[in-house]
N, C-alpha and C positions, 0 to 999 in steps of 0.2 A: 288846279282849281277844284277838281273833284274831291281831293283830300280835305278841302275845307267844308264842302257841302254836308258830308256825313256827320261830323261832330256838331255842326250847326243844327241839322235836322234832329239829332238826338237831344240836344239841349232844348229845343222848342217842344219836343214831345214830353220831356220830363216836366217842363214848366206847366204844360197843359194838364198833365196827369195830376200834378200837385194841387191843382185847384179843386179836385174832387176829394181831397183828404181833410182830416182834422188833425191838429197837432196837440199831442198830449205830453205834458211835462210833469216832473216831480222828482222825488228823491227815493233812494233805496238805502235803508239803514238797518242795523241790528237793534235789539232791544235797548242797548245802551246809548243809542243815538249816533253810533259811529258809522260813517259811510261804508258801504260795501262796494268798493271799487271793482269794476269789471262785472257786476251783476248783470245777468242777461234779462232783457225785456223783449218778449216776442209776441207778435200778434197771432193769436191762435188760428191755426188752419192756413197760415200763409208763410211766406219766406221773409216777411218784413220784421225787422227787429233792430235792436241797438244794445249797447252796454252802458252801464253807469260810469260817469267820468270820475275825476279825481276827488270830488267832494260828494260823490254818490248821486249826483243829479243826472237826469237824462231828458232827452227830447225825442219824441217819436211821432212820425207822420203815419196815422192810422188810416188805411183805405176805407172808403165809404162802404158801409154794410158790415164792417167788422166791429165787434163790441166787447171782445174778450182779450185780456193780456195774460201771459204766463210769465211770472217773474221767478227766477231761480238763481242760486249761488251755492257754490260748493260748501257743504257742511251745514246748510240751512234747508229747512223744509220749503218745498216749492209752493207758490201761491198762485191761484187763478183769480184774476180780478175782472169783475163785470163793470164795464164803463157806464157811467151815468151821464148826467148833463154836464158836470164839471170836466174841464180839460186839465185839471191839476190833480194828479194821483200820487200821493206819497205812500210808500209801502214799507212796512216793517216785517222783516223775515225772522222767524224763530229758528233757533239752533236745532239741528237734527242730531241723530245718533252719530252719523258720520261727520265728525268735527273737522271740516275742511280748514284750509289755511291759505292765506295770501302772503307771499314773500316778495321781497325786493330782489330783482335779478339785474342783469347787465343793463348799464345806462340808467339805473334807477327805475326801470319799468316794473310795476307790480303785476304779478302773475299768480294764478291759482297754482298751488304747489303740486296738485295732482296732475297738472298738465306738463310738468317739467320732466325732461328725460335725463336729468342729472341731479346730484345731491346738493342741497343748500343747508347750511347750518345757521340758525338764528339765535342770537343772544339778546335778551331783553334788558331793559334798564335796571330791573331789580337785581340782576346778576353783576352789575357793574358799580352802581352808586352806593353810597354809604359804606365805603370800605376805607381802611387806613392806607391802602396802596394808591399812589398818585399816577403810576405808569399804566395807561390803559391797556397796553399789550400784555402786561403781567397779570392783569385782571382776567384775561381770556384763557389763561393756562388751564388746560384740562376741560374746558367748556365745549370743545368741538373736536370731533374725530379728524385725524389727518393733519392736524396743526401742531407743529413742534415749536414751542416757545421757550427760549433759554436766556436768562440774564447773563450779562458779562461779569457782574460783580454785585455785592450787596451795598456798594456806595450809593448814596442818594443821587438819583439822576443818571446813573450809569446806563449804558446801552442795553438793548434787548434784541435778540435774534429771533426772527420768525421764518420758519420754513414750512411750506405746505406741500405735502406729497413728495417729499424728498428733494434732493439737489439735482437740477437738470442742466447746469452749466458749470464749466471748469473755471473760466476766467470772468464770466459775467456775473451779475447780481442774481441771487436766488431769493431775494426778498419780495413779498407780495406788494401789490399796488393798493394804497389806501385811497378811498374816494369818500370825501366828506360832503354831504348834501349834493352829490352829483358831480363834484369837482375833484380832479386828481390832486393829491396832497403829498408834498415832498416829505419823505420820512428818512432821509439820509442821515448817516452818522458821521459827523465832521470833526476833525481834530487837526491841530497844528503839529502834533507829535508825529514824526515820520515812522508810522507803523506801530504795531503792538509793542515792539521792543522799547520804544520811547514813551509809551504810556497811552496810546490811542485806544487801548482795550476798554477804558472806563469812560470814553467820550459818550455823550448823550445822543440818543436817537430822537429825531424831531417829532415823532408822534407823542413825545413827552409834552409837547405844547397843547395837546388836547385836554379838555376838562372832562373827566369821567362823569361828573354830576350833570353835565349838559348833554348826555347821550340818551336818545330815546330808544334806539335799536341798532344792532349790528348784524349784518348778514355776511356770511363768508362763502364766497364762490370758489370752489376748490378745483374742479376739473376744467379742461380746455373747452369742452362743449358748453360750459357755463360762462366762461370768460371771453369767448371769441369776439364779442362785440367791442371789447377794449383793445383788441389787436395785440401788438407786441407788448404793450405796457401791462397786459393782464396775464402774461404767460406763466407767472409764478403764483397765480391765484389773486383774488381781489377781496379786500375787506371793505365792505360798504358801511359807512357810519352815517346814520341819520341823527342829527342833533335835535334837541327840543325846539330850537329856533327854526329849524328846517322842516319840522313836522306839524306846525300849527295850522289851523284853519279847518279842522274837522268839525262836524256837527257835535255839539256838546251843550249840556245844560249849564255849565260853568261859564259865566260871562267874564268875570274878572277873578284872577287868582294870583296870590303871591305865595311862593314856596321858599322856605329858609332851611338850609342844611348846615350844620356845624359838626365837624369831626375833630376830635383831639386824640392823638395817638402817640405811642411811645415806640421808638426804634432801638433795638438792641442787636449787638453782634450775636450770631447764632451758633458759631462753630469755633470756639477756642479749644485747642487741644488740652488734654489732661496732662499737666506737667508733673514730672517726678520730682520729689523733694529729698532725694538721697545723695545725689552727686552734683558737684559744681564744676567750675572752670578747670580746664586742663586736658591732658591726654595721657594715656597709659597709666592712669592712676596718680599722676603727679600734677600739682597745681601749676597753672600758668594763665596769664590773661589772654586766653585763646577763645575764639568764637566756637566753643564746643563744651560739652558737659561730660567728658570722659576723665575728669579729674578725680581727686580723692573724695571719699564720702564726707558728709558734713559732721560726722562724729569723730573724725581723725584729729589727733592732737600730737604735736611735736614731731611730725614727720611729713614726708611728701609735700613740703613747702608750706605746711600749716604750723603756726606757732603753738606753744603750749596753751595759750589763752584762747585758742580757736580763731586767731586773726591772721590776715595776710597784709601785705603792703597795700596801701591805699591806691586805687586805680589812677588817681590824679597826682600821686607822688612820683612825678616824672620830670626830668629836666626841662622838657619842652613846655610844661605847664607851671613851672615854678614862679614865673613872673605873673601869670594869670591868677594862680591860686596858691600864694605862699602859705596860706593857712593849712594846706594839706601836707606840707613837708614834714616827713617823719611820722605822720599819723597812720595808725593801724586801722584795718577795715574788717568788721566781723564777717567770717566765712560761714554763711548760712543761706538758706533758701529764701528768696524774696518773690512775692507774687507779682512781678513786674508786668507781665503780659495781661494777666487777668484784670489788673487795675488800670491798665493803659486805656482801654476803651470805655467810653461813657455813653449812656443812653441819650438819644436825640429826641426832640419833640417835634411832632407834626401837627399843624393846625391848618384846617381847610374850611374856609367859609364860603358858602354859595347862596346866592339869592336869585330867584327866577320870578319874573312877572309876565303874565299872559292876559291879554284882554281880547275876548272875542266880541267883535263889533256887530255881528249879525250879517246875514246875507253873504256868508262866505268870506268875510273880512276879519282879519285878526292881526294883532301886533304882539311882539314879545321882546323881552330883554333879559339877559342873564349876566351875572357878574360873579366872579369867584377870586379868592386870594388864597394861595397855598404857600405855606412856609414849612418845608420838609427838611429836617436836619438829620444827618447821619450819625453813626456811632463813633466817629473819631473824636479825640479830645478837643475841647475848646482851645482857642488860641490864648497865649499869655496876654496879660494886660498890656505889656509894652507893645504888643502887636494890635492893640485895640480890642482884644477879647472877642467873644462871640464864637459862633460855630466855624469849624474849619472845613466842613462839608455841608452844603445846603443847596436847596432849590427854592427860589422865591419867584412866584409866578402870579401875574394878573391876567385874567381872562375876561374879556368883555364881548358879549354877543348880542346882536340885534336881528330880529326877524319880522317880516311883514308879508301878508298875502291879502289879495282882494280880487273880486270878480266884478268887472265893469258891466255897465248896462249893455254894451255891445257884445258881451260874451267873452271878452278877452280876460283871461286870468293871469295875474301877475304875482310872482313870489320872489322875495329877495332876502338874503341873509348877509350879515357882515360880522366878522369876528376879528378882534385885535388881541394879541398876546404879547406880553412883556415878561421875559424869563431871565432871571439871573441865577447863575450856578457857580459854586466854588467847590473844588475838591482837592485833596492832597494828591501829590504825584503817585502814580501806581504803575511805573514801568515794570515790565516782566523781569523776574530774577532767576539766577542760576541756583540760588541757595548757597552760593559760595563766592566770596570775593565781590568785585564790582558787579553791579547789575548789568543785565543784557543791554547793549547799546550805550554803556557808560552813562546811563540816565538815572535820575533820582527816583527812589521808590520808598514809600513809607512802610508797607507791609512786609517786604522781604527782610528788612532790618529788624523790625520789632518782634516778629513771631519767633525767631530763633535766638532771641536774647538769652544769654546764659543765666542759669537759675541763681547764681551767686552774685548777680548785679542788681542793685536797687535802682533801677532805671529812673523812677519818678522822683527820687530824692537826691539825685546827683545833678550838678550843673550841666547844661548841654551846650553852652557856648561861652567863648571867651569874653570877659567884661572889657577887654582892651580893644579887640578888633572885630568882635562878633563871629569869629570863626568857630566851627564846631569843635567840641572836646568829647572824647570818648575813652573808654577804658583800654581799648586795644591799641597799643603803640604802633605808630606808623601805618595805621589802617586807612584804607580807602573806603571802608564801610562807614556810613554816616550815622551819627546818633539820631534815632528816629524823632526825638523831640525837636532837634535842630531842623530836620527835614519838615516837620509839621509847621514850624513857625517861620521858616525862611524860604519855603517853596510853595507855590500854589498854581493851580490852573483855574482860570476864570472864563466864563462864557456869558455873553449877553446877547439875547435874541429879541429882536423887534419884528413882529410878524402880523400880517393880516391876510385873511382869505375871505372871499366873498363870492356870491353867486346871484345872478339875476335871471329869472326864468319867465318866459311868456308863453302861454298856451291859448290857442284859439280853436274853437270848434267850427271848422269850415262847413261840415255837414254832419248829420248823425253818425255817419260811418267814417268820418275823417277828422282828425285833430292834427294841428301843427304846433310844434314846440321848438322854441329857440332858447338855449341856455348859454350864458357866458359865465365862466368862472375864472377867478384869479387867485393865485397863491404866491405870496412874495414875503421873503424874510431876509433880514440883514443879521448876520452873526459876527460878533466881535469876540475874538479869543485872545487871551494873554497866558503866557507861560513864564513865570518869574522864578528865578533862582538866585539867591544872594551868593556872593563869593564866600569862600571859606568852608564849603562842604567837601565831602569825600569824593563823590562821583563827578561833580562839576566844580572843581575848586576855584575856577576863575569867574564863576557866575554866568548867567545866561538870561536873556530877555527876548521873547518871541511874541510879536503882536501881529494880528492879521484881521482882515475884514472880508467877509464873504457875502455876496448878494446872489440869491437864488430866486428865479421868477418862473412861474408857469402861467401861461394864458391858454385857456381851453374854450373852444367854441363848438357847440353841438346844435345841429338842426335836424329835427325828426318829423317825419310824416307818419302818423300812427293811424292805421285803418282797421276796420273790422266789418264783416258781413255775416249775417245768418243766412245760410243756404237751405232754407226750409227748416223743419222741426228737428232734423237729425244732424245736419252739417253746419259748421261754423268755421270761419277762417279770419284770422287777424294777423297783423304784422307791422313792421316798421321799415321805413326807408329813411336813411339819414346819412349825414356827413359829419366829420369831426376834424377840426384843425387844432393842433396843439403845438405850442412853441415853448421851449425851455431854454433859459439863459442862466449861466453861472459865471460870475466874475469873482476872482479871488486874488488878493494881494496882501503882502506882509513883509516884515523885516525881522531878521534874526540877528541879534547883537551879542557878542561874547567879550570876555575880559573886562569886567566891571572895575571902574576906578574907585568910587566911593561906596562903601558898604551901605546897603539898604536904600539906595537912591535908584529907583527904577525909572530911568529915562534913557532913550537910545543915545543921547549925547553923553551919557556917563559910561559908555562902553567904547573899546578900541576898535573892534572888528565889527563890520556890518555886512549882511548879505540879504539882498532883496529877492523876493520871489513873487511870481504872479502867473495867472493863466486866465484866459477867457474862453468860454465854451458855449456854443449855441447848437440847438438841435430843433429841427422842424419835422413834423409828421402830419400828413394829410390822409384821412381815411374815408372811405365810403362803405356802407354796409346795408344789409337788408335781412329781415327775418320774416318768416311765414309759419304760422301754426295752424294746422288743419285739425279740427276737432270733430269727432263723430259720437253723437249721443252721450256726450259728457263722460265717456269712458275710454276713448282712444284718441291719442294726440300724436301728430307727426310734426316735429319742429325742424325747420330748415333755417340755417343762419350762414352768413358769409360776410367777410370784411376784406377789403383790399386797401393796403397801406402803401404810401410812398414816403420814404425817409431820406433825410439829407445826409445820413452818415455812411451811405453806400453810393458807389458810382452808378451812373445811368446804365441801365441794362440789368442791374442787380438790386435796384432800390425799390422795385414794385413787387409786392408779395400778396397772394390771395390766401385767406384762411377760411376754408369751408368747414361746416359743422352740421351734423344731423343727429337727431335724438328721437326716441320713441317712448311714449308713456301709455301703459295699458292698465285699466282698473277693473279687474275681474269681478269685484264685488258690486259693481254697477252694470257689468256686462251680462252676467248670468242671473236669472231670476231666483235660482236656488240659493244664491249667496247674498241676495238683498235682504236686509233686516235680519241678518243672522246674528244670534246672540253670542256666538263664540268668536267667529271671524267677522269683525265689524268693518274692516277696511283692508284691501290688498292692492298694491300697486307694483307693477313690474316696469322697469325702465332700462333703457340702453342708450348710450350716446357715444358719438365719435367726434372729436374736436382736434383742431390744429392751431398752431401759433408759430411764432418766430422770435428770435433774439437778435437784436441789432448790436453791432459793435459800438464802443464809445466813439465820439467824433474824432476825426482826423487820423484814423487808422489806415486809410486807403492811400494816403499821399505822404511824401516826405515833408518834414516840418523843420522850421528854423527855430533854434533855441536862442533867445536873446539874453545877453548878459548885462550885468550892471557896471562892469568895469570898462574903462576906455583906454585906448592907447593913443599917444601923440607921436606922429611921425617927425622926422627931422625937419620937414617943411612946415610943421605946425598943424597939420591936419589931425582932426580928432576922429578916431575910428572906434566904433562899438565892437565889443567882444562877442559877436554872434557866432553861432556854430550850427552845423547841420546835425539833427538828431541822430543818435545811434540806431534808431529804429528805421528799418526800411519799409516804406509804405507798400501796401499790397492793393493795387487797383482792382484785382479780381476777387477781392474778399466778398463773401456772401453772408447772408443771415443764417443764424442757427435755426434748425427746423425742429419743431416739436409735434408729435402726434400722440393721441391718447384714446384708448377704448375703455369705456366704463359701463359696468352693469350694476343694477341695484334692485333691491326689494324693500318696500315699505309696507308694514302691516301693523294692524291694531286688533287686539283681542279683548274679550270679556268686557264689553261696554267701555272700550278704550282705556282699560286699566293696565294693559300691557301693550307696549309698542316697540317695534324694531325698525331700524334703518340700516341696511347693509349695502355697502358699496365695494365693488371689486374693480381695480383699474390696472391698466398696463400702459405705461407712458414711455415713449422712446424719444430721445433728443439726439439729433445727428448733425453733422457738419459743424461741430462745436468749434468755437474760436479759441485758439491757443497761441501762446508765444513760442516761437521756434528759434533756437540759437543758430547764429550764422558764424562762419569763419571770419574773424576780424580782418582778414586780408581783403575782404570784400568792401571794407570801409564802413560796415555796419556790424552790430553785435546781435541783433535779433530782428524778427519780422513776425507778422501775424498771419495765420493760415486757418483754413477750415480743415478739420481732421477727425476729431474724436466722436465717440458715440457712447451714450449712457442710457440704461434702461431702468425704470422704476416700476416695480409691481407691488401692489399693496392691498390690504384688507382694512376696511373701516366698518365697525359695528357699533351702533348706538342702541342701548336698551333702556326703555323708560317703563317704570313699574309704579303702580299705586297699590301697595299691599293693604292699606287701610284708608277708608274713605268715609267722610262724614264730618261731624264737628272736629273729631280728631282725624287728621289726614297725614299720611306718610307717603311722600313721593321720592323716588330715587332714580338716578340715571347712571348707567355704566357705559363708558366710552372705551372702546378697544381700538388701537391703531397698530398696524404692522406694515412696514415698508422695507423693501429690499432694493437698494440702489446698486447696480453693478456697472463698472466701466467695461464696456464691450470691446472697445478698440481705441487706440490713439494713433499718432502719426507713425508711418512705417519707419522702422529702424530706431524708434524712440521707446525706451523701456518704461519710462515713468515721466510724469509731469507734476511739478510742484504746485500745490493748491494754496497752502498757507504754511507759515512757519519758516524754518531755515532750510538751507540746501541739504543739510545732513540730518535734520530732525524736524519733522512736520507732517502735514497731511499731503498725501500724494494720490494721483490718479494712476492706477496700475492696471493694465488689461487683465480681465478675468477676476479682479478682486473688487470688494465693495468700495464705493466712492469714499475717498478721503482716508484711506487706511493710514495708520501711524507708522512711519518708517524712521529708524534710528539705529544706533549701535546696539548690537545684541551680544549675548554671551556665546562664546564658542562652544560647540558640542563635541563630545568625545565619540569614540567608536560605537557606543551603544545608545547614543542619542541624549545622554545626560549632559549637564553643564560641565564643561571642562575646568579642572582645578590644576593650578600650577604647583611647583615644588615647594612653595611657602604657604600653601593652603588657601590661596585667593583665587577668585574666578578669573578666567581668561576672556578677553574681549575679542570678538570676531573682527577681522580687518574690514569686512564689507557691511554696509548698512543693510538691514533686513526689515521686513514687515513685523512689527512688534505689537500691534494692536489694531482693533476695529472699533472706532468711536461710535458707530451707529448702534442704537439699542435694538434688541430683538423685537420688542414690542413695548407699548405703554398701556397702562390701564388706569382709568379714573372712575371713582365712585363718589357721586354727588348726592347728598341726602338733604331732605327738608321735611321736618315734622312740625305740623301746626295744629294748634288748638285755639279756636276762636281768634283772639288777637295776638296770641303768643306763638312764636315760631323758633325752631332750633335747626340750624343748618350746619353741615360740615362736608368737607371734601378730602378724600384720600387719593393720593397719586402714587402709582407704582411704575418704575422703569426697570425693565429686565435687560441687563447687559449694557454695553456701551463702555468701551475701555477709556480710561483717563490716564494721561501721563501727568503725574502729580509731583511737582517739585516740592510743594509744601510737605507732603507725606514723606518723600524721600529725605528731605533735609531734616525733618524732625527725627527721623530714625538715625541718619548719618551722624547727627550732632548729639544724640543721646538725650534729647529733651523730654520725651514723653514717658508715661508709665510703661509703655510697651518695652522700653529698654531698661526698666528698673529691675535688673536681675543681678546675681552675683557676678560682677564684672572681672573677678580675678580667677574665674574658672575658664580654661580654654574651651573652645568649641571646635567642632568639625563640621564644615559646610557640606550640605548634601550635594553630590555630584560624582564625577568619576575622573580618574587620572588618565594620562595619555595612553596607558596600556589597556584601558577599559575596565580596570578594577575599581571598586568603590573607593571614594576618597577616605583616607585615614590620617590626614595630616592636620595637626592641631594648629589653631591660630588664636590670637588675642581677639576678644569679642569687639573691642573698639575698632580694630582694623577691619574686621569682617563687616561691621555696620558702615564705617566711613568709606571704605573702598568699594563695598558692594553697592551702596546707594549713590555714591558719587562716581561709580564706574560706568558700566554699560547702561544705556538708556532703558533697556528692557527691564531692568530692576526697578524702574520708577513707574511702571504701568500696572494699573489696578483695575479690577472689574467695577464699573460704575453703577451696578444694581442698587436701587434706593427705594425705600418706602417713605412716604411723607404725608404728614397731616397738613395739607395745603391751607385750608381755611376752616374757621369755626365762627359761627355767628349766633347770637341770641337776640331776638327782636321782639318788641311789644308795640302794638298799635292800640291806642286808647279807644274805647268804644265810642261810637258816634253819639249815643244818647248822653254820654258823659260830657260831650263837647257841645251839646245842643244850645246851651245858653252862653257859649263863648264865641269869640270871633273866629275860632279855629275850625277848619274843616277836617283837619287830620293832624294828629301828633303821634310820632313814633320815636322810639329809642332803640338803638342797636349796639350791642357789645360784639366786637369782632376781633379776630386775630388771624395772622398769616404766617405760614412757615413755622408753626409752633413746635413741631417735633419732626425728626427724620432719623433714618438709620441707613447708612451706606453699609450694607451687611457684609460686604467682602473687603472693606478697608480695615486696617488695624483699629482696634477699639479705641485706643488712647488718642488717636488723631482727631476723632470727631469730625471727619472731613465731610463736606457737603459737595457732591459732584456737580451741582448746578452752577457752574462757572464756565466762562469762555475767555481765557486769558489771551487768545488771539483776536478778541474783539468781534464786533458784528461783521459777518461775512461768511465765507465758505469753509472756514476752519472750525474744528470742534475737537473736544477730547483733550484739551490742554489746560493745566493749572500751573501758573508760574508766578505765584505770590501777588496776584493783582487784587487781592482783598477777600475777606471772608464774606459770607452771605449774611442777611439780616432777617430778623423776625420782628413783626409788628403786632401791636394790639392796642385797641382804643375804643372809644365810644362815639356814636353819631346820634345827634338829635335832629329830627326833621319835623317841620311844622308847615302847614298850609292854611291860608285864610283868605 
């Protein structure tokens, strides 16, 4: 009973004390009328105070006898307010020299940047909108240190890989968490193709569903001390996206506004090789309908298979084609160079229309609506009219967004958003290729067949399919290689996505020092995929039809208690106590049918064989967390954070994990009087942070599972039995979570009236107990199991430099971002030498103890006694019998230089990107060389050459060989010969914008009109690749995931340029 009396007594005391107070309310804003969230309002001479809430408003009980308020906010001049008769005091703070900043942090909490003990990168809407690129991830390239963003291909809608501060897991995902308006957002890359070999490399990533023109701001949390509140989901970094619908409600003079944006752009292929026009089909200088260009020169007459009139037999003058094309019997074909590849690709058109409406209703209430339509066409040719015409590669997307916020009379604030996305995508097949023979996985691919088309084939003016049965026709007799035009018109991958994500948020001020917030978020999409192949092709001659439907759902609940106290004039403390419940569900089912009956009829009933597949997956996570930030005199801050999660993917006893974090921020320029108001050093902040996290396994790894089959058996007694079987994977009930720890130090400084700024971060991140697959002896009844074993360390440097060399009517600002990361595999399972990460068992990315993460291993050239490449007795290189490390795909460092020059309403911007190192295994380059396609091989081919190397006795090689053999055998020989240095310099973006003067629009309904000319990926130079290849290393033929450094003919990159018009009224 005594336990009840004390709280009751304290409550009565507080109520009695309150009767002697006056309550002062108001708002704190900047000169633009924007709320200063978190501004401090303190009763001078007391410990009584509060902070401004989400719309800048505050309510403060002022003790009797006190009549002075002190209002302050980082980066603004402090104000002292003498209270009068009125109890409503609105304050406008003026900016000071120390331009402070408020940033969005974990769980969407806005904090003063100077109080943070970790680095945060912020990208504004101006860096994202009005661009020809529709993929929001690609718009972020180079904009933030520590963030590595690579496209899988230049195909419209293809996937994008995002890695923050290196790879921390071998088998798990290393992709960051996207959070949209406070709600986790599924960004997986889904495909029905069984791995990259079948074409999954060009599948789309689901952040493609976002509309860049509806983004207000993006914050990137990179370190574990920044992401700890997101628990396991934030272990790879967090990208916080605030949409325009999710940011409405601030104080503004604009009551009603309509914004219209129209972008028209052109997409072109950016990297076609420079083809030689000297030699055509054949080998060893003789003509033949062979997939190579080592035949006679085009000026040969009367020899080497070339007639006196410079013709050869027509490629379709073959017995197998006589019924299809009798008109070609006996016809001769001019032997000359045809620009087939250059003319194969066609520019695509991009049109993006966006409309945004916002209505501020006053009193903190507002509503908004956005709509956009995107039609983004790629650079592959249009379909033939008999296929309906139109683009063979496109993304067509509708985005609808709604937002509302209001503050009720009882103080309850409500905010809600709703977004609906309808996306259709089509792309030609892009399975990975060897560069020789049938593509990897016996799958269809457009690019592998078209890029090494022989120079003496007029691809675009030859029939590509039989008029009798629709089967493909091509020049090479008995070839399993498919005519690329037949592939284009008879094969397609189609995606259809219907998605909605929404959030509802309620905030209530229980007391001046306590707010309660509940937020519910939902993200759900249905994805329907089709992979259609007509019968009659080379790779899949009997036809194929694969259809599937995937349902992904995320339900996220957050409950936060946000509190703050001013402990006198010097000390303040604030924090959050909360809980988070997240449930994810994935349902997937489909049918694969083969052996098509009737050509061009895509219906599962038109196929002989059928195979069904499906899986259902559920995952639940419950977390509780707390934060506390202790501030002293606005220059020293101690941040404590912790979260404990319980997951459904681990067994009891291993499923509860605590993630603690601590960080410290110190601002010497506010601590020492000698540094205050310094004209040279305007701002200096030192920070340090330590954070932890974990990585959970996929569901169902801890137990044995049953694999259900679609076939049934009937016993003699007539009983029907399903063909179920136990999985080959042995469940591991002792499996634990991967553990991550990171130590981060940083310096932030500004000089010369904030005209020079630096942001430096040093980090050391270790991940241990990594989950890997371990092979088992099949005699056990299982082939593999999952264990905790490996360890990876990532150490890096991130440096951002912001400079304003010229200031005034003419202003020049530039930013330089430098990133360096070293990821090393420290250890793996005892007795295991390597673990495959991506690729094949004999060629791919591997984890090898003591070596960088993801080194490329494959066949290598044998070495002689002196270390040179070993040459055999016919002058060719010898291949070593054992696979070796042949490359490191990780760059040494990256450098980005972002510029903006403005004069009144005119601005010019450009961005240069530089990557140093990073090896690429390039099938494209090797194949172009091996087949003699490019100008690099346009030499006198009748002179023998001597390959550099040494003989078995250690003497230098002196054996002559035919140049065609050297190229063909060398680049189709050891994998080592196909590895090149990926150093590249790139002109990433260029833009020229003009905003019409306000006085010119004064008598019009428009508040703003702007026009922007922009381009992307306009120029690049891979300096260590052969010049004639024009190769662009920015590809990932292994798809989105943990593999990198592989190019296997999954498509060239693209360049875009266009115009954007924006108007508001």
